[in-house]
C-alpha positions in Angstrom: -70.7 -32.3 -18.9 -67.7 -30.9 -17.4 -67.6 -28.6 -14.0 -64.6 -27.7 -11.7 -66.4 -28.1 -7.8 -65.3 -25.9 -5.5 -66.6 -27.5 -2.0 -65.6 -27.2 1.6 -66.1 -30.2 4.1 -66.3 -30.8 7.7 -67.1 -33.9 9.8 -69.7 -33.8 12.3 -70.7 -35.6 15.5 -74.3 -36.3 16.3 -75.1 -33.2 18.4 -73.1 -30.7 15.9 -75.4 -32.1 13.2 -78.7 -32.0 15.6 -77.5 -28.1 16.2 -77.0 -27.3 12.4 -80.1 -29.3 11.3 -82.2 -27.1 14.0 -80.2 -23.7 12.8 -80.4 -23.8 9.2 -81.9 -26.8 7.9 -85.3 -27.1 9.9 -88.5 -28.2 7.7 -86.2 -28.7 4.9 -87.7 -32.2 3.6 -84.2 -34.7 3.1 -83.4 -36.1 -0.5 -81.9 -40.1 -0.2 -79.0 -40.7 -2.8 -77.0 -43.4 -3.6 -73.2 -43.3 -4.3 -71.9 -46.8 -6.0 -68.6 -46.7 -6.3 -66.8 -48.0 -9.4 -62.8 -49.5 -9.6 -60.9 -51.9 -11.3 -59.1 -55.0 -9.4 -56.3 -53.8 -9.4 -57.3 -50.4 -7.8 -56.8 -48.2 -10.9 -59.0 -45.6 -9.8 -57.2 -45.4 -6.1 -53.3 -45.1 -8.0 -54.4 -42.3 -10.5 -56.2 -40.5 -7.5 -59.5 -40.4 -9.7 -62.9 -41.1 -8.8 -65.4 -43.0 -10.7 -69.2 -43.3 -9.1 -72.8 -44.0 -10.0 -75.3 -41.8 -8.1 -78.5 -42.7 -7.5 -80.6 -39.5 -6.5 -84.6 -40.1 -7.2 -84.6 -42.6 -10.2 -81.9 -40.5 -12.3 -78.3 -42.1 -12.2 -75.7 -40.0 -13.1 -72.4 -41.1 -13.3 -69.2 -38.9 -12.4 -65.4 -39.0 -12.8 -63.9 -37.0 -10.3 -59.9 -35.6 -11.0 -58.4 -33.2 -8.2 -57.4 -29.6 -8.7 -55.2 -27.2 -6.9 -58.1 -25.5 -5.8 -61.5 -27.6 -6.0 -62.2 -31.3 -8.8 -62.8 -31.4 -11.9 -65.8 -33.0 -12.5 -66.8 -35.3 -15.9 -71.0 -36.2 -15.8 -73.2 -37.9 -18.2 -76.4 -39.6 -17.7 -76.4 -43.4 -17.3 -79.6 -46.3 -16.8 -79.3 -50.1 -16.1 -79.8 -51.9 -12.3 -77.1 -51.1 -10.0 -76.1 -53.6 -7.3 -73.3 -54.6 -5.3 -69.9 -56.7 -7.9 -72.0 -55.4 -11.0 -69.8 -55.3 -13.5 -69.3 -52.1 -15.7 -69.0 -52.7 -19.2 -67.4 -49.7 -21.9 -70.0 -49.3 -23.7 -71.8 -48.2 -20.5 -69.8 -45.2 -19.6 -70.6 -41.7 -21.3 -68.3 -40.5 -23.8 -66.8 -37.4 -22.2 -65.2 -40.1 -19.2 -64.5 -43.1 -21.6 -62.1 -40.2 -22.8 -60.9 -38.8 -19.7 -60.1 -42.7 -18.4 -58.4 -43.4 -21.9 -55.5 -40.7 -20.9 -55.0 -42.5 -17.8 -54.5 -45.7 -19.6 -57.9 -47.9 -17.5 -58.6 -51.1 -18.9 -62.4 -50.4 -19.1 -63.1 -53.7 -19.2 -62.0 -54.5 -15.8 -65.1 -52.1 -14.4 -67.1 -53.0 -11.1 -68.5 -52.0 -8.5 -67.3 -52.7 -5.6 -70.1 -50.7 -2.9 -72.6 -48.4 -2.1 -73.1 -45.1 0.2 -76.2 -43.5 1.2 -76.9 -40.2 2.0 -80.2 -37.9 3.2 -79.5 -35.2 2.5 -80.6 -31.5 3.2 -79.6 -28.0 1.8 -80.3 -24.3 1.6 -78.8 -21.2 -0.1 -76.1 -19.5 2.0 -74.2 -16.8 1.6 -73.6 -16.6 -2.5 -73.3 -20.8 -2.0 -75.2 -24.1 -1.6 -74.6 -25.2 2.6 -75.4 -29.1 2.4 -76.2 -31.6 5.6 -75.2 -35.3 4.9 -76.2 -38.0 7.2 -73.9 -41.3 5.3 -74.1 -44.8 5.9 -72.0 -47.1 4.6 -70.4 -51.2 5.5 -72.3 -50.9 8.9 -71.0 -47.5 9.3 -72.6 -43.6 10.0 -71.3 -40.3 9.8 -72.1 -36.9 9.3 -70.7 -34.1 8.0 -71.3 -30.3 6.7 -70.3 -29.2 3.2 -70.2 -26.2 1.5 -70.4 -25.3 -2.3 -68.9 -22.5 -3.9 -68.1 -20.5 -6.9 -65.1 -18.7 -5.4 -62.5 -20.6 -3.4 -61.4 -17.8 -1.2 -64.3 -16.1 -0.2 -66.1 -19.7 0.5 -63.1 -20.3 2.7 -63.5 -17.5 4.8 -67.5 -17.7 4.7 -67.3 -21.8 5.7 -64.4 -21.2 8.8 -66.6 -18.8 10.3 -69.2 -20.4 10.2 -67.7 -22.9 11.9 -66.8 -20.8 14.4 -70.0 -18.8 15.3 -71.3 -22.1 15.4 -68.7 -24.1 17.9 -67.8 -26.5 15.7 -63.7 -27.5 15.7 -62.1 -27.2 12.2 -61.6 -30.9 10.9 -59.1 -32.4 8.5 -61.8 -32.9 5.3 -62.4 -36.4 4.0 -64.1 -37.6 1.6 -67.1 -40.1 1.3 -65.4 -42.1 -1.3 -61.8 -41.5 1.0 -64.1 -43.1 3.8 -66.7 -45.7 2.1 -62.5 -47.1 0.9 -60.8 -47.2 4.2 -63.5 -49.0 5.4 -64.1 -51.3 2.8 -60.1 -52.0 2.8 -60.1 -52.7 6.9 -63.2 -55.3 6.1 -61.1 -56.8 3.7 -58.3 -57.2 4.9 -58.1 -56.0 8.4 -55.3 -53.1 7.4 -55.4 -48.8 7.5 -55.9 -47.9 3.6 -55.2 -44.5 2.3 -57.8 -43.4 -0.1 -57.1 -39.8 -1.3 -59.7 -38.0 -3.7 
């Protein structure tokens, strides 16, 4: 499956998370999902500004390749199965055909793919003004953070509505930092002690 994802994100502090949870998500049972991030030893995904992950949610494993576009992210999905753990090699035959074809365009050596770590999310979501409002509490590499996401079909309308929601809630608009960016930045700081900029 191929689809264009349009979403807006904003990092939150703990108090903001609590206020939003009470106002919009009261009574919503959270779903726990885990992203397993995949790359080569030379970080070819990062070099090409693409992302490959397997998301495990309620026993279903979905592999996704993400490619940034001007207004959104193009996603390629395929269901997979198998044991998921750190430093696990991903064999070329495990890649869904649609993802294998896209990686070939970037000349990625699929024999070098490996899982480098995971980020777990406790997620709540509700419908909000023709979109999906998502509240996440994330844990990864001894870190915890919080974020709000708004998934929409129309970029311009979605941006206006998201900014209005933040203003109404008294929450500062902060630069968007994806889960993969935060994971890779923390991973690199652990391994090298240096700041590391990963963008997707």
